[in-house]
NUZAPA-435539 format. One record per atom (N, C-alpha, C): atom name; y negated, z, x negated; chain; residue in three letters. Coordinates in Angstrom, 1 decimal. Each point is the difference from the previous one (the first is absolute). Layout:
// residues N
[node 'CA', [Y, Z, X], 'A', 'ALA']
...
***
This chain:
// residues 116
[node 'N', [13.1, -12.9, -9.6], 'A', 'UNK']
[node 'CA', [0.2, 1.4, -0.1], 'A', 'UNK']
[node 'C', [-1.0, 0.8, 0.8], 'A', 'UNK']
[node 'N', [-1.3, -0.4, -0.1], 'A', 'UNK']
[node 'CA', [-1.0, 0.7, 0.7], 'A', 'UNK']
[node 'C', [0.3, -0.2, 1.5], 'A', 'UNK']
[node 'N', [0.3, -1.2, 0.4], 'A', 'UNK']
[node 'CA', [0.3, -0.2, 1.5], 'A', 'UNK']
[node 'C', [1.1, 0.9, 0.4], 'A', 'UNK']
[node 'N', [1.1, 0.1, -0.8], 'A', 'UNK']
[node 'CA', [1.1, 0.8, 0.4], 'A', 'UNK']
[node 'C', [-0.4, 1.5, 0.1], 'A', 'UNK']
[node 'N', [-0.9, 0.4, -0.9], 'A', 'UNK']
[node 'CA', [-0.5, 1.4, 0.0], 'A', 'UNK']
[node 'C', [-0.8, 0.3, 1.3], 'A', 'UNK']
[node 'N', [-0.9, -1.0, 0.3], 'A', 'UNK']
[node 'CA', [-0.8, 0.1, 1.2], 'A', 'UNK']
[node 'C', [0.8, 0.1, 1.3], 'A', 'UNK']
[node 'N', [1.1, -0.8, 0.1], 'A', 'UNK']
[node 'CA', [0.9, 0.1, 1.1], 'A', 'UNK']
[node 'C', [0.7, 1.3, 0.1], 'A', 'UNK']
[node 'N', [0.4, 0.5, -1.2], 'A', 'UNK']
[node 'CA', [0.7, 1.3, -0.1], 'A', 'UNK']
[node 'C', [-1.0, 1.1, 0.5], 'A', 'UNK']
[node 'N', [-1.2, 0.0, -0.4], 'A', 'UNK']
[node 'CA', [-1.0, 1.0, 0.4], 'A', 'UNK']
[node 'C', [-0.2, -0.1, 1.5], 'A', 'UNK']
[node 'N', [-0.1, -1.2, 0.5], 'A', 'UNK']
[node 'CA', [-0.3, -0.2, 1.4], 'A', 'UNK']
[node 'C', [1.1, 0.7, 0.8], 'A', 'UNK']
[node 'N', [1.3, -0.2, -0.4], 'A', 'UNK']
[node 'CA', [1.1, 0.6, 0.7], 'A', 'UNK']
[node 'C', [0.0, 1.5, -0.1], 'A', 'UNK']
[node 'N', [-0.3, 0.5, -1.2], 'A', 'UNK']
[node 'CA', [-0.1, 1.5, -0.1], 'A', 'UNK']
[node 'C', [-1.1, 0.6, 0.8], 'A', 'UNK']
[node 'N', [-1.2, -0.6, 0.0], 'A', 'UNK']
[node 'CA', [-1.1, 0.5, 0.8], 'A', 'UNK']
[node 'C', [0.3, -0.1, 1.4], 'A', 'UNK']
[node 'N', [0.6, -1.1, 0.5], 'A', 'UNK']
[node 'CA', [0.3, -0.2, 1.4], 'A', 'UNK']
[node 'C', [0.9, 1.1, 0.4], 'A', 'UNK']
[node 'N', [1.0, 0.3, -0.8], 'A', 'UNK']
[node 'CA', [1.0, 1.1, 0.4], 'A', 'UNK']
[node 'C', [-0.7, 1.3, 0.1], 'A', 'UNK']
[node 'N', [-1.0, 0.3, -0.9], 'A', 'UNK']
[node 'CA', [-0.7, 1.3, 0.0], 'A', 'UNK']
[node 'C', [-0.9, 0.1, 1.2], 'A', 'UNK']
[node 'N', [-0.5, -1.1, 0.5], 'A', 'UNK']
[node 'CA', [-0.9, 0.0, 1.2], 'A', 'UNK']
[node 'C', [0.7, 0.7, 1.2], 'A', 'UNK']
[node 'N', [1.3, -0.3, 0.2], 'A', 'UNK']
[node 'CA', [0.7, 0.5, 1.1], 'A', 'UNK']
[node 'C', [0.3, 1.5, -0.1], 'A', 'UNK']
[node 'N', [-0.2, 0.6, -1.2], 'A', 'UNK']
[node 'CA', [0.3, 1.4, -0.3], 'A', 'UNK']
[node 'C', [-1.3, 0.8, 0.1], 'A', 'UNK']
[node 'N', [-1.1, -0.6, 0.0], 'A', 'UNK']
[node 'CA', [-1.3, 0.7, 0.1], 'A', 'UNK']
[node 'C', [-0.3, 0.5, 1.4], 'A', 'UNK']
[node 'N', [-0.5, 1.2, 0.1], 'A', 'UNK']
[node 'CA', [-0.5, 0.5, 1.3], 'A', 'UNK']
[node 'C', [-1.5, -0.1, -0.1], 'A', 'UNK']
[node 'N', [-0.6, -0.6, 1.0], 'A', 'UNK']
[node 'CA', [-1.5, -0.1, 0.0], 'A', 'UNK']
[node 'C', [-0.4, -0.1, 1.5], 'A', 'UNK']
[node 'N', [-1.3, 0.4, 0.2], 'A', 'UNK']
[node 'CA', [-0.5, -0.1, 1.3], 'A', 'UNK']
[node 'C', [-0.1, -1.4, 0.5], 'A', 'UNK']
[node 'N', [0.1, -0.2, 1.3], 'A', 'UNK']
[node 'CA', [-0.1, -1.4, 0.6], 'A', 'UNK']
[node 'C', [-1.3, -0.7, -0.6], 'A', 'UNK']
[node 'N', [0.2, -1.2, -0.3], 'A', 'UNK']
[node 'CA', [-1.1, -0.9, -0.4], 'A', 'UNK']
[node 'C', [-0.5, 0.4, -1.5], 'A', 'UNK']
[node 'N', [0.7, 0.9, -0.6], 'A', 'UNK']
[node 'CA', [-0.4, 0.3, -1.4], 'A', 'UNK']
[node 'C', [0.5, -1.0, -1.0], 'A', 'UNK']
[node 'N', [-0.7, -0.1, -1.1], 'A', 'UNK']
[node 'CA', [0.3, -0.9, -1.1], 'A', 'UNK']
[node 'C', [1.4, 0.4, -0.5], 'A', 'UNK']
[node 'N', [0.8, -1.0, -0.3], 'A', 'UNK']
[node 'CA', [1.4, 0.3, -0.6], 'A', 'UNK']
[node 'C', [0.1, -0.8, -1.3], 'A', 'UNK']
[node 'N', [1.0, 0.3, -0.7], 'A', 'UNK']
[node 'CA', [0.3, -0.8, -1.3], 'A', 'UNK']
[node 'C', [0.3, -1.4, 0.4], 'A', 'UNK']
[node 'N', [0.5, -0.3, 1.1], 'A', 'UNK']
[node 'CA', [0.2, -1.4, 0.4], 'A', 'UNK']
[node 'C', [-1.3, -0.8, 0.0], 'A', 'UNK']
[node 'N', [-1.1, 0.7, 0.4], 'A', 'UNK']
[node 'CA', [-1.3, -0.7, 0.0], 'A', 'UNK']
[node 'C', [-0.5, -0.3, -1.4], 'A', 'UNK']
[node 'N', [0.5, 0.7, -1.0], 'A', 'UNK']
[node 'CA', [-0.4, -0.2, -1.4], 'A', 'UNK']
[node 'C', [0.6, -1.2, -0.6], 'A', 'UNK']
[node 'N', [1.2, -0.4, 0.5], 'A', 'UNK']
[node 'CA', [0.8, -1.1, -0.7], 'A', 'UNK']
[node 'C', [-0.8, -1.2, -0.2], 'A', 'UNK']
[node 'N', [-0.8, -0.6, 1.0], 'A', 'UNK']
[node 'CA', [-0.7, -1.2, -0.3], 'A', 'UNK']
[node 'C', [-1.0, 0.1, -1.2], 'A', 'UNK']
[node 'N', [-0.6, 1.2, -0.1], 'A', 'UNK']
[node 'CA', [-1.0, 0.2, -1.1], 'A', 'UNK']
[node 'C', [0.8, 0.0, -1.3], 'A', 'UNK']
[node 'N', [1.1, 0.7, -0.1], 'A', 'UNK']
[node 'CA', [0.8, 0.0, -1.2], 'A', 'UNK']
[node 'C', [0.5, -1.4, -0.4], 'A', 'UNK']
[node 'N', [0.5, -0.7, 1.0], 'A', 'UNK']
[node 'CA', [0.5, -1.3, -0.3], 'A', 'UNK']
[node 'C', [-1.1, -1.0, -0.5], 'A', 'UNK']
[node 'N', [-1.2, 0.1, 0.6], 'A', 'UNK']
[node 'CA', [-1.1, -0.9, -0.5], 'A', 'UNK']
[node 'C', [-0.6, 0.4, -1.3], 'A', 'UNK']
[node 'N', [0.1, 1.3, -0.4], 'A', 'UNK']
[node 'CA', [-0.6, 0.4, -1.2], 'A', 'UNK']
[node 'C', [0.9, 0.2, -1.1], 'A', 'UNK']
[node 'N', [1.3, -0.3, 0.2], 'A', 'UNK']
[node 'CA', [1.0, 0.3, -1.1], 'A', 'UNK']
[node 'C', [-0.3, -0.8, -1.3], 'A', 'UNK']
[node 'N', [-0.3, -1.3, 0.2], 'A', 'UNK']
[node 'CA', [-0.2, -0.8, -1.3], 'A', 'UNK']
[node 'C', [-1.2, 0.6, -0.8], 'A', 'UNK']
[node 'N', [-1.0, 0.5, 0.6], 'A', 'UNK']
[node 'CA', [-1.1, 0.6, -0.8], 'A', 'UNK']
[node 'C', [0.4, 1.3, -0.5], 'A', 'UNK']
[node 'N', [0.7, 0.8, 0.8], 'A', 'UNK']
[node 'CA', [0.4, 1.4, -0.5], 'A', 'UNK']
[node 'C', [1.0, -0.2, -1.2], 'A', 'UNK']
[node 'N', [0.8, -1.0, 0.0], 'A', 'UNK']
[node 'CA', [0.9, -0.2, -1.1], 'A', 'UNK']
[node 'C', [-0.6, -0.7, -1.2], 'A', 'UNK']
[node 'N', [-1.2, -0.4, 0.1], 'A', 'UNK']
[node 'CA', [-0.7, -0.7, -1.1], 'A', 'UNK']
[node 'C', [0.3, -1.5, -0.1], 'A', 'UNK']
[node 'N', [0.6, -0.6, 1.0], 'A', 'UNK']
[node 'CA', [0.3, -1.4, 0.0], 'A', 'UNK']
[node 'C', [-1.2, -0.9, 0.2], 'A', 'UNK']
[node 'N', [-1.0, 0.5, 0.6], 'A', 'UNK']
[node 'CA', [-1.3, -0.7, 0.2], 'A', 'UNK']
[node 'C', [-1.1, 1.0, -0.4], 'A', 'UNK']
[node 'N', [-1.2, -0.6, -0.4], 'A', 'UNK']
[node 'CA', [-1.0, 0.8, -0.6], 'A', 'UNK']
[node 'C', [-1.0, 0.6, 1.1], 'A', 'UNK']
[node 'N', [0.1, -0.6, 1.2], 'A', 'UNK']
[node 'CA', [-0.9, 0.5, 1.1], 'A', 'UNK']
[node 'C', [0.9, 0.1, 1.3], 'A', 'UNK']
[node 'N', [-0.3, 0.9, 0.9], 'A', 'UNK']
[node 'CA', [0.7, 0.1, 1.2], 'A', 'UNK']
[node 'C', [-0.4, -1.2, 0.9], 'A', 'UNK']
[node 'N', [1.0, -0.5, 0.7], 'A', 'UNK']
[node 'CA', [-0.2, -1.2, 0.9], 'A', 'UNK']
[node 'C', [-0.9, 0.4, 1.2], 'A', 'UNK']
[node 'N', [-0.5, -1.0, 0.7], 'A', 'UNK']
[node 'CA', [-0.8, 0.3, 1.2], 'A', 'UNK']
[node 'C', [0.9, 0.6, 1.1], 'A', 'UNK']
[node 'N', [1.3, -0.4, 0.0], 'A', 'UNK']
[node 'CA', [0.9, 0.6, 0.9], 'A', 'UNK']
[node 'C', [0.3, 1.4, -0.2], 'A', 'UNK']
[node 'N', [0.1, 0.4, -1.3], 'A', 'UNK']
[node 'CA', [0.1, 1.4, -0.4], 'A', 'UNK']
[node 'C', [-1.2, 0.8, 0.5], 'A', 'UNK']
[node 'N', [-1.2, -0.5, -0.3], 'A', 'UNK']
[node 'CA', [-1.2, 0.7, 0.4], 'A', 'UNK']
[node 'C', [-0.1, 0.1, 1.5], 'A', 'UNK']
[node 'N', [0.4, -1.0, 0.7], 'A', 'UNK']
[node 'CA', [-0.1, 0.0, 1.5], 'A', 'UNK']
[node 'C', [1.0, 1.1, 0.5], 'A', 'UNK']
[node 'N', [1.2, 0.1, -0.6], 'A', 'UNK']
[node 'CA', [0.9, 1.0, 0.4], 'A', 'UNK']
[node 'C', [-0.5, 1.4, -0.3], 'A', 'UNK']
[node 'N', [-0.6, 0.1, -1.2], 'A', 'UNK']
[node 'CA', [-0.5, 1.3, -0.4], 'A', 'UNK']
[node 'C', [-1.1, 0.4, 1.0], 'A', 'UNK']
[node 'N', [-0.9, -0.9, 0.4], 'A', 'UNK']
[node 'CA', [-1.0, 0.3, 1.0], 'A', 'UNK']
[node 'C', [0.6, 0.3, 1.4], 'A', 'UNK']
[node 'N', [1.1, -0.7, 0.4], 'A', 'UNK']
[node 'CA', [0.7, 0.3, 1.2], 'A', 'UNK']
[node 'C', [0.5, 1.4, 0.0], 'A', 'UNK']
[node 'N', [0.7, 0.4, -1.1], 'A', 'UNK']
[node 'CA', [0.5, 1.3, -0.2], 'A', 'UNK']
[node 'C', [-1.1, 1.1, 0.1], 'A', 'UNK']
[node 'N', [-1.1, -0.3, -0.6], 'A', 'UNK']
[node 'CA', [-1.2, 0.9, 0.1], 'A', 'UNK']
[node 'C', [-0.4, 0.2, 1.4], 'A', 'UNK']
[node 'N', [-0.1, -1.1, 0.8], 'A', 'UNK']
[node 'CA', [-0.4, 0.1, 1.4], 'A', 'UNK']
[node 'C', [1.0, 0.7, 0.8], 'A', 'UNK']
[node 'N', [1.3, 0.0, -0.3], 'A', 'UNK']
[node 'CA', [1.0, 0.7, 0.8], 'A', 'UNK']
[node 'C', [0.1, 1.5, -0.3], 'A', 'UNK']
[node 'N', [-0.4, 0.4, -1.2], 'A', 'UNK']
[node 'CA', [0.1, 1.4, -0.4], 'A', 'UNK']
[node 'C', [-1.3, 0.7, 0.4], 'A', 'UNK']
[node 'N', [-0.1, 0.2, 1.3], 'A', 'UNK']
[node 'CA', [-1.3, 0.6, 0.5], 'A', 'UNK']
[node 'C', [0.0, 1.5, 0.0], 'A', 'UNK']
[node 'N', [1.1, 0.7, 0.1], 'A', 'UNK']
[node 'CA', [0.1, 1.4, 0.1], 'A', 'UNK']
[node 'C', [0.4, 0.6, -1.3], 'A', 'UNK']
[node 'N', [-0.2, 1.3, -0.2], 'A', 'UNK']
[node 'CA', [0.5, 0.7, -1.2], 'A', 'UNK']
[node 'C', [1.5, -0.2, -0.1], 'A', 'UNK']
[node 'N', [0.7, 0.2, 1.1], 'A', 'UNK']
[node 'CA', [1.5, -0.2, 0.0], 'A', 'UNK']
[node 'C', [0.3, -1.4, -0.5], 'A', 'UNK']
[node 'N', [-0.6, -1.0, 0.5], 'A', 'UNK']
[node 'CA', [0.3, -1.4, -0.4], 'A', 'UNK']
[node 'C', [-0.3, -0.2, -1.5], 'A', 'UNK']
[node 'N', [-1.1, 0.5, -0.5], 'A', 'UNK']
[node 'CA', [-0.3, -0.2, -1.4], 'A', 'UNK']
[node 'C', [1.0, 0.7, -0.9], 'A', 'UNK']
[node 'N', [0.4, 1.2, 0.4], 'A', 'UNK']
[node 'CA', [1.1, 0.7, -0.8], 'A', 'UNK']
[node 'C', [1.3, -0.7, 0.1], 'A', 'UNK']
[node 'N', [0.3, -0.6, 1.2], 'A', 'UNK']
[node 'CA', [1.2, -0.7, 0.1], 'A', 'UNK']
[node 'C', [0.0, -1.3, -0.9], 'A', 'UNK']
[node 'N', [-1.1, -0.7, 0.0], 'A', 'UNK']
[node 'CA', [-0.1, -1.2, -0.8], 'A', 'UNK']
[node 'C', [0.1, 0.4, -1.5], 'A', 'UNK']
[node 'N', [-0.6, 1.0, -0.4], 'A', 'UNK']
[node 'CA', [0.0, 0.5, -1.4], 'A', 'UNK']
[node 'C', [1.5, 0.4, -0.3], 'A', 'UNK']
[node 'N', [0.6, 0.7, 0.8], 'A', 'UNK']
[node 'CA', [1.4, 0.4, -0.2], 'A', 'UNK']
[node 'C', [1.0, -1.2, -0.1], 'A', 'UNK']
[node 'N', [-0.3, -0.9, 0.9], 'A', 'UNK']
[node 'CA', [0.9, -1.2, 0.0], 'A', 'UNK']
[node 'C', [-0.2, -0.8, -1.3], 'A', 'UNK']
[node 'N', [-1.2, -0.2, -0.4], 'A', 'UNK']
[node 'CA', [-0.3, -0.7, -1.3], 'A', 'UNK']
[node 'C', [0.7, 0.7, -1.1], 'A', 'UNK']
[node 'N', [-0.1, 1.4, 0.0], 'A', 'UNK']
[node 'CA', [0.7, 0.7, -1.1], 'A', 'UNK']
[node 'C', [1.5, -0.2, 0.1], 'A', 'UNK']
[node 'N', [0.6, 0.0, 1.2], 'A', 'UNK']
[node 'CA', [1.4, -0.2, 0.2], 'A', 'UNK']
[node 'C', [0.5, -1.4, -0.5], 'A', 'UNK']
[node 'N', [-0.9, -1.0, 0.2], 'A', 'UNK']
[node 'CA', [0.4, -1.3, -0.4], 'A', 'UNK']
[node 'C', [-0.2, -0.3, -1.5], 'A', 'UNK']
[node 'N', [-0.9, 0.7, -0.6], 'A', 'UNK']
[node 'CA', [-0.4, -0.2, -1.4], 'A', 'UNK']
[node 'C', [1.2, 0.0, -0.9], 'A', 'UNK']
[node 'N', [0.9, 0.9, 0.1], 'A', 'UNK']
[node 'CA', [1.2, 0.0, -1.0], 'A', 'UNK']
[node 'C', [0.8, -1.2, 0.1], 'A', 'UNK']
[node 'N', [0.0, -0.7, 1.1], 'A', 'UNK']
[node 'CA', [0.7, -1.2, 0.2], 'A', 'UNK']
[node 'C', [-0.6, -1.2, -0.9], 'A', 'UNK']
[node 'N', [-1.2, 0.2, -0.5], 'A', 'UNK']
[node 'CA', [-0.7, -1.0, -0.8], 'A', 'UNK']
[node 'C', [-0.2, 0.7, -1.4], 'A', 'UNK']
[node 'N', [1.0, 0.2, -0.8], 'A', 'UNK']
[node 'CA', [-0.2, 0.6, -1.3], 'A', 'UNK']
[node 'C', [-0.9, -0.8, -0.9], 'A', 'UNK']
[node 'N', [-0.1, -1.3, 0.2], 'A', 'UNK']
[node 'CA', [-0.9, -0.8, -0.8], 'A', 'UNK']
[node 'C', [-1.4, 0.0, 0.4], 'A', 'UNK']
[node 'N', [-0.3, 0.7, 1.1], 'A', 'UNK']
[node 'CA', [-1.4, -0.1, 0.6], 'A', 'UNK']
[node 'C', [-0.9, 0.7, -1.0], 'A', 'UNK']
[node 'N', [-1.2, -0.6, -0.2], 'A', 'UNK']
[node 'CA', [-0.9, 0.5, -1.0], 'A', 'UNK']
[node 'C', [-1.0, 0.9, 0.7], 'A', 'UNK']
[node 'N', [0.0, 1.3, -0.5], 'A', 'UNK']
[node 'CA', [-0.9, 1.0, 0.7], 'A', 'UNK']
[node 'C', [-1.4, -0.4, 0.0], 'A', 'UNK']
[node 'N', [-0.5, -0.6, -1.0], 'A', 'UNK']
[node 'CA', [-1.4, -0.5, 0.0], 'A', 'UNK']
[node 'C', [-0.3, -1.0, 1.1], 'A', 'UNK']
[node 'N', [1.0, -0.9, 0.2], 'A', 'UNK']
[node 'CA', [-0.2, -1.0, 1.1], 'A', 'UNK']
[node 'C', [0.0, 0.7, 1.4], 'A', 'UNK']
[node 'N', [0.9, 1.0, 0.1], 'A', 'UNK']
[node 'CA', [0.1, 0.7, 1.3], 'A', 'UNK']
[node 'C', [-1.3, 0.7, 0.3], 'A', 'UNK']
[node 'N', [-0.6, 0.7, -1.0], 'A', 'UNK']
[node 'CA', [-1.2, 0.7, 0.2], 'A', 'UNK']
[node 'C', [-1.2, -1.0, 0.2], 'A', 'UNK']
[node 'N', [0.1, -1.2, -0.6], 'A', 'UNK']
[node 'CA', [-1.1, -0.9, 0.2], 'A', 'UNK']
[node 'C', [-0.1, -0.8, 1.3], 'A', 'UNK']
[node 'N', [1.2, 0.0, 0.7], 'A', 'UNK']
[node 'CA', [0.1, -0.8, 1.2], 'A', 'UNK']
[node 'C', [-1.2, 0.3, 1.0], 'A', 'UNK']
[node 'N', [-0.3, 1.2, 0.4], 'A', 'UNK']
[node 'CA', [-1.0, 0.2, 1.0], 'A', 'UNK']
[node 'C', [-1.4, -0.6, -0.5], 'A', 'UNK']
[node 'N', [-0.3, 0.2, -1.2], 'A', 'UNK']
[node 'CA', [-1.3, -0.4, -0.5], 'A', 'UNK']
[node 'C', [0.0, -1.6, -0.1], 'A', 'UNK']
[node 'N', [1.0, -0.6, -0.5], 'A', 'UNK']
[node 'CA', [0.1, -1.4, -0.1], 'A', 'UNK']
[node 'C', [0.0, -0.7, 1.4], 'A', 'UNK']
[node 'N', [0.5, 0.7, 1.0], 'A', 'UNK']
[node 'CA', [0.1, -0.6, 1.3], 'A', 'UNK']
[node 'C', [-1.2, 0.5, 0.9], 'A', 'UNK']
[node 'N', [-0.8, 0.9, -0.6], 'A', 'UNK']
[node 'CA', [-1.2, 0.5, 0.7], 'A', 'UNK']
[node 'C', [0.4, 0.7, 1.3], 'A', 'UNK']
[node 'N', [1.0, 0.9, -0.1], 'A', 'UNK']
[node 'CA', [0.5, 0.8, 1.1], 'A', 'UNK']
[node 'C', [-0.1, 1.4, -0.5], 'A', 'UNK']
[node 'N', [-0.7, 0.8, 0.8], 'A', 'UNK']
[node 'CA', [-0.2, 1.4, -0.3], 'A', 'UNK']
[node 'C', [1.1, 0.9, 0.6], 'A', 'UNK']
[node 'N', [1.1, 0.1, -0.7], 'A', 'UNK']
[node 'CA', [1.1, 0.9, 0.4], 'A', 'UNK']
[node 'C', [-0.4, 1.4, -0.2], 'A', 'UNK']
[node 'N', [0.5, 0.9, 0.9], 'A', 'UNK']
[node 'CA', [-0.2, 1.4, -0.1], 'A', 'UNK']
[node 'C', [1.0, 0.7, -0.9], 'A', 'UNK']
[node 'N', [0.9, -0.8, -0.6], 'A', 'UNK']
[node 'CA', [1.0, 0.6, -0.9], 'A', 'UNK']
[node 'C', [0.3, -1.0, -1.1], 'A', 'UNK']
[node 'N', [0.4, 0.5, -1.2], 'A', 'UNK']
[node 'CA', [0.3, -0.9, -1.1], 'A', 'UNK']
[node 'C', [1.3, -0.7, 0.2], 'A', 'UNK']
[node 'N', [0.2, -1.1, -0.6], 'A', 'UNK']
[node 'CA', [1.3, -0.7, 0.0], 'A', 'UNK']
[node 'C', [0.6, 0.4, -1.4], 'A', 'UNK']
[node 'N', [0.7, 1.0, 0.0], 'A', 'UNK']
[node 'CA', [0.6, 0.5, -1.3], 'A', 'UNK']
[node 'C', [1.3, 0.8, 0.3], 'A', 'UNK']
[node 'N', [0.9, -0.1, -1.0], 'A', 'UNK']
[node 'CA', [1.3, 0.7, 0.1], 'A', 'UNK']
[node 'C', [-0.1, 1.5, 0.2], 'A', 'UNK']
[node 'N', [-1.0, 0.6, -0.6], 'A', 'UNK']
[node 'CA', [-0.1, 1.5, 0.0], 'A', 'UNK']
[node 'C', [-1.1, 0.5, 0.9], 'A', 'UNK']
[node 'N', [-0.4, -0.8, 1.0], 'A', 'UNK']
[node 'CA', [-1.1, 0.4, 0.9], 'A', 'UNK']
[node 'C', [0.4, 1.2, 0.7], 'A', 'UNK']
[node 'N', [-1.0, 0.9, 0.2], 'A', 'UNK']
[node 'CA', [0.1, 1.2, 0.9], 'A', 'UNK']
[node 'C', [-0.4, -0.4, 1.4], 'A', 'UNK']
[node 'N', [1.0, -0.4, 0.8], 'A', 'UNK']
[node 'CA', [-0.3, -0.5, 1.3], 'A', 'UNK']
[node 'C', [-0.5, 1.1, 1.0], 'A', 'UNK']
[node 'N', [0.1, 1.2, -0.4], 'A', 'UNK']
[node 'CA', [-0.4, 1.1, 0.9], 'A', 'UNK']
[node 'C', [-1.5, 0.2, 0.1], 'A', 'UNK']
[node 'N', [-0.8, -0.6, -0.9], 'A', 'UNK']
[node 'CA', [-1.4, 0.1, 0.0], 'A', 'UNK']
[node 'C', [-0.7, -1.0, 0.7], 'A', 'UNK']
***
C-alpha cells in the first residue's frame, strides 16, 4: 500500500513539475522527489530514525536551495506533497532536519508560511 502511494505521489508531482513556471536553473518540485521518496518511511512512522539515504537527500536539497526563490519553492513543493501523505507524522517531519543535521531555512510542515 505504501509503495502504491509513493508511486501515485511521484506521478502527481511529476505532472505538477511541467505546470510550474520558474527561472532557468531554479529548483523545481521534480528536484524534491528523491528526498520525499527516501524519507517517506520515517515520515510515515514506519522506522524510528531517518535513513542515511534520507539524510543525504535532505542535505542535497539544502545545497540546491541557494536562493530565496529556491527555498520558497522547496517549501511550497513540500507543502504541496504533504497532503498526499495523510499518515505522515508532523513530529517526524519537523524532526528531520535536526536528526539529519541539516540546517534548513524553512520548516518541513504542512502549514509552513513559505513567504518568510
